[in-house]
C-alpha positions in Angstrom: 86.7 86.8 97.8 85.9 90.3 99.1 86.0 93.1 96.6 87.9 96.3 97.5 87.4 99.5 95.6 90.5 101.8 96.0 89.8 105.4 95.0 93.1 107.4 94.8 94.9 109.5 92.2 98.3 108.4 93.3 99.1 105.8 90.6 102.3 104.5 92.2 100.7 104.1 95.6 97.5 102.4 94.3 99.6 100.0 92.3 101.6 99.0 95.4 98.5 98.6 97.5 96.6 96.7 94.8 99.4 94.2 94.4 99.6 93.7 98.2 95.9 93.3 98.7 95.6 90.8 95.9 98.3 88.7 97.5 96.3 89.0 100.7 93.3 87.4 99.0 91.2 90.4 98.0 89.8 91.3 94.6 90.9 94.9 94.0 89.5 97.6 91.6 91.3 101.0 91.4 89.7 104.2 90.1 90.7 107.8 89.8 87.6 109.4 88.2 85.3 110.6 91.0 82.0 110.2 89.1 82.8 106.6 87.9 84.1 105.8 91.4 80.8 106.9 93.1 78.9 104.8 90.6 81.0 101.7 91.2 80.9 102.2 95.0 77.1 102.3 95.1 76.6 99.5 92.6 76.2 96.8 95.2 79.1 94.9 93.8 81.8 96.3 96.2 82.4 95.0 99.7 84.4 98.0 101.0 85.8 101.3 99.7 89.2 102.6 100.5 89.1 106.4 99.8 91.9 108.9 99.7 90.8 112.2 101.2 93.5 114.4 99.5 92.7 114.4 95.8 93.2 117.5 93.6 90.1 117.5 91.3 87.4 116.4 93.7 88.0 116.3 97.5 87.6 112.8 99.0 85.2 114.2 101.6 82.8 115.2 98.7 83.1 111.7 97.2 82.3 110.2 100.6 79.2 112.5 100.9 78.0 111.4 97.5 78.5 107.7 98.3 76.7 107.9 101.7 73.7 109.5 100.1 73.2 106.3 98.1 74.8 103.5 100.0 75.9 102.1 103.4 78.9 100.3 101.8 81.8 100.3 104.4 84.3 103.1 103.8 87.9 103.3 105.0 89.5 106.8 104.6 93.2 107.4 103.9 94.0 110.8 105.5 97.0 113.0 105.9 98.9 112.3 109.1 97.7 114.6 111.8 94.8 116.0 109.8 92.0 115.8 112.4 89.7 118.1 110.5 89.3 115.7 107.6 89.1 112.7 109.9 86.2 114.1 111.9 84.4 115.4 108.8 84.7 111.9 107.3 83.5 110.1 110.4 80.6 112.6 110.7 79.6 111.7 107.1 79.6 108.0 107.9 83.1 106.7 107.2 83.8 103.6 109.2 87.4 104.2 110.0 90.6 105.9 108.8 94.2 105.2 108.3 96.8 108.0 108.3 99.1 108.2 105.3 101.8 107.1 104.9 100.6 103.7 106.1 102.0 100.2 105.6 100.0 97.9 103.3 99.9 95.4 106.1 98.1 97.8 108.4 95.7 98.7 105.6 94.8 95.1 105.0 94.3 94.5 108.8 91.9 97.5 109.0 90.0 96.3 106.0 89.5 92.9 107.5 88.5 94.4 110.9 85.8 96.5 109.2 84.5 93.6 107.1 84.3 91.5 110.3 82.2 94.2 111.9 79.8 94.6 109.0 79.4 91.1 107.8 76.3 89.3 109.2 77.1 86.2 111.3 74.1 84.3 110.0 70.4 84.3 110.0 68.7 86.1 112.9 66.1 84.4 115.0 64.0 85.5 117.9 66.5 84.0 120.2 69.5 86.0 119.1 67.7 89.4 119.2 69.0 91.9 121.7 66.5 94.0 123.5 67.0 97.2 125.5 63.8 99.2 126.1 62.4 100.2 122.7 65.6 99.1 120.9 65.8 95.7 119.2 69.0 94.6 117.5 69.5 91.5 115.4 73.3 90.7 115.2 72.7 87.9 112.7 71.4 90.3 110.0 72.9 93.5 111.6 69.6 95.2 111.6 67.9 97.3 114.3 64.6 98.8 115.2 63.8 101.6 117.5 60.2 101.7 118.7 59.2 99.6 115.7 61.0 102.0 113.3 64.0 100.6 111.3 67.2 102.3 112.2 69.5 103.3 109.3 72.9 102.5 110.9 76.3 102.1 109.3 78.2 98.9 110.1 80.4 100.7 112.7 77.5 102.5 114.3 75.7 99.1 114.7 78.8 97.6 116.3 79.2 100.4 118.8 75.5 100.4 119.7 75.6 96.6 120.1 78.4 97.0 122.6 76.3 99.5 124.7 73.2 97.3 124.4 75.1 94.3 125.8 75.9 96.4 128.8 72.7 98.5 128.8 72.3 100.6 132.0 75.9 100.2 132.8 78.8 102.6 132.2 81.2 101.2 129.5 84.7 102.9 129.3 85.9 104.2 126.0 88.9 101.9 126.3 86.5 98.9 126.6 84.4 100.1 123.8 87.4 100.5 121.5 88.7 97.0 122.3 85.2 95.4 121.8 84.2 97.3 118.8 87.5 97.9 116.9 89.6 95.1 118.3 92.4 97.5 119.5 93.2 99.8 122.4 92.1 103.4 122.4 94.9 105.8 121.4 95.3 109.3 122.6 93.2 112.0 120.8 91.2 109.3 119.0 87.7 110.7 118.4 86.1 108.0 116.3 84.0 106.6 119.1 82.7 110.1 120.0 81.9 111.0 116.4 80.1 107.7 115.6 78.1 107.7 118.8 77.1 111.3 118.2 75.6 110.1 114.9 73.8 107.3 116.7 72.4 109.7 119.2 70.8 111.8 116.5 69.2 108.7 114.9 67.7 107.6 118.3 66.3 111.1 119.0 65.7 112.5 122.5 64.0 111.1 125.6 60.9 112.8 126.9 63.0 114.7 129.4 65.1 116.1 126.5 68.2 114.1 127.3 70.0 111.7 125.0 69.4 107.9 125.3 73.2 107.5 125.2 74.8 109.3 128.1 78.4 110.5 128.1 80.2 110.5 131.4 83.2 112.9 130.9 86.5 111.1 131.2 84.9 107.7 131.8 82.8 106.4 129.0 79.2 105.9 127.8 76.0 104.2 128.9 72.7 103.4 127.2 69.6 104.3 129.3 66.9 101.7 129.5 63.7 103.6 130.5 61.4 104.8 127.8 
């Protein structure tokens, strides 16, 4: 049973979501106090955090920042409908995905399951299942990666997106294809999550000798991962 930590000050909403998620087979803990919530989120006993951005005492973005300094636990944000600023800020800080409020409990459960599928190791890695692209080595079984022998600190979503590019290394992959393969759903208009997550991956890979990024963006088309060192 996967454990969900729901951080939200809306008692009525959290009660509704908690009841639904329990019926869906999750263990659910709800918290309102930011300090206690950060401690619980980074304890290693939580499988995923659902975090409301709009909270009166401490902003959810600040809580996200505190959690990410200590843990890579998957985080799903609840954001105000149409609030792109908070969404992009959250994704930049390492949130895995977002759901605009108001949302249906069914959609929330589906998003939680999708994230957990992306971040859960499929089994024990072996030399046979490793993916190699130039200096990059990825182990889908344990969801770990090395770049030039250096361990890469990737979130679950970043690993999934990079894996999509590695499996098509040297080839252009459309954003629509990336969305379907990484998130399991079509790309929607004005959706920036792929761009934001890949921007973070670019920073972690660093620059090529010629100063360019290892992950190239082709405007209006998609992304490609370069192979040469």
